[in-house]
Wavefront OBJ file of the C-alpha trace (Angstrom):
o trace
v 159.020 136.064 159.160
v 158.553 132.903 158.659
v 156.263 131.931 161.091
v 153.674 134.236 159.146
v 153.949 132.844 156.510
v 153.356 130.173 157.396
v 150.098 130.890 158.114
v 149.518 132.553 155.482
v 150.322 129.494 153.879
v 148.086 127.109 156.345
v 144.914 129.523 155.249
v 145.474 129.696 151.720
v 145.928 125.459 151.997
v 142.519 125.372 154.640
v 140.024 128.221 151.920
v 141.674 126.237 149.214
v 140.157 122.715 151.052
v 137.265 124.737 151.695
v 135.833 126.301 148.194
v 136.606 122.479 147.293
v 134.316 120.626 149.487
v 131.577 123.293 149.130
v 131.246 122.521 145.642
v 131.302 118.817 145.291
v 128.589 119.556 148.030
v 126.297 121.989 145.881
v 127.494 118.985 143.320
v 126.514 116.730 144.892
v 123.511 117.634 145.647
v 121.856 118.858 142.064
v 122.793 115.001 141.319
v 121.305 113.277 144.298
v 117.643 115.241 143.501
v 117.898 113.195 140.107
v 117.474 109.720 142.723
v 113.601 110.044 142.244
v 114.020 110.137 138.762
v 116.757 107.400 137.668
v 114.179 104.992 140.458
v 111.504 105.306 138.398
v 113.291 105.248 134.653
v 115.459 102.333 136.391
v 111.355 100.959 137.076
v 110.107 101.298 134.432
v 112.988 99.138 131.943
v 113.324 96.806 134.915
v 116.445 97.081 135.577
v 118.671 95.788 137.713
v 121.340 98.699 137.556
v 122.466 100.569 140.018
v 120.728 103.219 141.323
v 123.892 104.427 142.764
v 126.312 103.781 139.388
v 124.064 105.819 137.118
v 124.544 108.441 140.046
v 127.921 109.080 140.154
v 128.096 108.324 136.524
v 125.572 111.122 136.288
v 128.534 113.094 138.612
v 131.288 111.807 136.581
v 129.302 112.721 132.805
v 127.388 116.375 133.431
v 128.112 117.496 137.776
v 123.579 117.342 137.605
v 124.626 120.405 134.782
v 122.178 121.016 132.244
v 119.233 118.083 130.546
v 121.744 116.021 128.729
v 122.963 114.456 132.292
v 123.769 111.925 131.516
v 125.606 114.022 127.872
v 123.719 110.454 125.585
v 123.079 112.483 122.894
v 125.718 111.590 120.656
v 125.283 108.047 121.105
v 121.382 108.919 120.392
v 121.704 111.446 116.983
v 125.820 111.671 116.460
v 124.705 114.578 117.357
v 125.981 116.665 120.948
v 123.330 119.492 122.659
v 120.378 117.154 120.921
v 118.262 115.914 124.469
v 115.623 118.614 125.753
v 115.042 116.669 129.175
v 116.482 114.574 132.020
v 114.883 112.248 131.299
v 114.537 111.470 127.925
v 119.208 111.893 128.914
v 118.484 108.492 131.283
v 116.577 106.685 129.205
v 119.364 107.075 126.056
v 122.240 106.709 128.788
v 120.830 103.264 130.267
v 119.680 101.725 127.273
v 123.503 102.361 126.320
v 125.155 101.537 129.494
v 122.496 97.662 129.492
v 123.532 97.010 126.274
v 127.817 97.739 128.120
v 126.774 95.408 131.115
v 124.545 92.594 128.309
v 128.331 92.738 125.991
v 130.582 91.728 128.718
v 129.224 89.869 130.583
v 129.092 87.615 127.381
v 132.476 88.781 126.287
v 133.390 87.494 130.116
v 135.128 90.854 131.170
v 134.466 92.643 134.627
v 132.196 95.016 135.519
v 133.648 98.291 135.621
v 134.713 97.968 131.871
v 130.945 98.053 130.906
v 131.722 102.017 132.743
v 134.369 102.306 130.408
v 132.788 101.331 127.733
v 130.234 104.191 127.893
v 132.602 106.817 127.862
v 135.185 104.807 124.441
v 132.563 102.486 123.200
v 131.840 99.382 122.847
v 134.337 98.002 120.976
v 136.524 98.897 123.996
v 134.364 96.189 125.283
v 136.114 93.376 122.576
v 139.029 94.532 123.369
v 139.322 94.576 126.986
v 138.302 90.692 126.692
v 141.229 90.238 124.045
v 144.029 91.324 125.975
v 142.777 89.550 130.083
v 139.144 90.248 130.499
v 139.726 93.219 133.008
v 139.837 97.434 132.293
v 142.947 98.642 133.706
v 143.808 102.517 133.602
v 146.301 100.791 131.394
v 145.351 99.351 128.959
v 142.568 101.928 129.107
v 144.910 104.970 127.525
v 146.296 102.051 125.386
v 143.234 101.917 123.237
v 142.613 105.727 123.728
v 146.198 105.731 122.044
v 145.543 103.135 119.189
v 142.319 102.631 118.621
v 139.366 105.794 119.411
v 141.985 108.719 118.927
v 142.780 107.546 115.447
v 139.144 106.842 114.723
v 139.019 110.994 115.259
v 142.061 111.913 113.285
v 144.751 111.921 116.090
v 147.087 109.687 114.648
v 150.798 110.636 115.896
v 149.395 110.384 119.733
v 148.849 113.576 120.219
v 148.060 114.245 124.274
v 147.151 117.148 126.683
v 147.327 117.773 130.265
v 144.885 116.638 132.315
v 145.236 117.366 135.492
v 142.338 115.027 137.848
v 143.684 114.602 141.137
v 142.917 110.506 140.046
v 145.624 111.218 136.468
v 148.796 112.747 139.092
v 147.663 109.651 141.674
v 148.747 107.441 138.558
v 151.512 109.850 137.623
v 150.132 110.275 133.785
v 148.166 113.304 134.087
v 147.137 113.353 130.534
v 144.886 112.690 127.892
v 144.746 111.449 123.696
v 143.663 114.636 122.105
v 139.858 113.188 120.747
v 140.679 109.807 122.962
v 137.818 110.639 125.383
v 138.869 109.217 128.766
v 140.666 106.595 130.358
v 140.402 107.132 133.723
v 136.341 107.251 133.570
v 135.582 104.276 135.346
v 137.638 105.429 138.002
v 136.035 108.204 138.294
v 132.645 107.130 138.544
v 134.477 104.602 141.068
v 135.519 107.775 142.742
v 132.236 110.032 142.832
v 130.781 106.960 143.946
v 132.145 107.220 147.051
v 132.058 110.850 147.091
v 127.896 110.357 146.237
v 127.731 108.214 149.268
v 129.156 110.578 151.430
v 127.263 112.963 150.740
v 124.076 111.658 151.042
v 124.653 111.243 154.489
v 126.204 114.547 155.491
v 122.511 115.664 153.222
v 120.827 113.507 155.563
v 122.637 114.754 158.265
l 1 2 3 4 5 6 7 8 9 10 11 12 13 14 15 16 17 18 19 20 21 22 23 24 25 26 27 28 29 30 31 32 33 34 35 36 37 38 39 40 41 42 43 44 45 46 47 48 49 50 51 52 53 54 55 56 57 58 59 60 61 62 63 64 65 66 67 68 69 70 71 72 73 74 75 76 77 78 79 80 81 82 83 84 85 86 87 88 89 90 91 92 93 94 95 96 97 98 99 100 101 102 103 104 105 106 107 108 109 110 111 112 113 114 115 116 117 118 119 120 121 122 123 124 125 126 127 128 129 130 131 132 133 134 135 136 137 138 139 140 141 142 143 144 145 146 147 148 149 150 151 152 153 154 155 156 157 158 159 160 161 162 163 164 165 166 167 168 169 170 171 172 173 174 175 176 177 178 179 180 181 182 183 184 185 186 187 188 189 190 191 192 193 194 195 196 197 198 199 200 201 202 203 204
């Protein structure tokens, strides 16, 4: 009985891993299909931003689904769902991110502060500059709790469960309601690595 149960559990784990890998492969394939458009927009703007970083942000924001692949509508109009083309989403999102990078450089923070600010707003850059100059999970969570969430009505520190592998790994599987994603920059780092591996697999 124990032997049968062990085999069943092993099969279930293997099946779950296989399904997860297949979903990641499909998402990666979809995101990587935007590489020519990302390159075109960056070249048009004569931007020095990394293609790989923008693709990782697309993966994090939307996994390449829908038209607003960089979830840039709210930055442009104050409302979601107002961007109707992938190119427009890239143009608006990249413009915002370039502003973040420029401000982060001016404030002498690390580059990942600009990435986290894409999710939490440009005031995060000032916050990091005043608190050591380097973005990290604890700093992002504090900013989420003390600045972002209260500005949108969550004044009592209410949280919700967030079962992302990174959140579990850091031992804090929760986010503050209306507080943005404290793990955003870390997720972009992880997704950049995933896309690098998947890009090699897809080519081969």
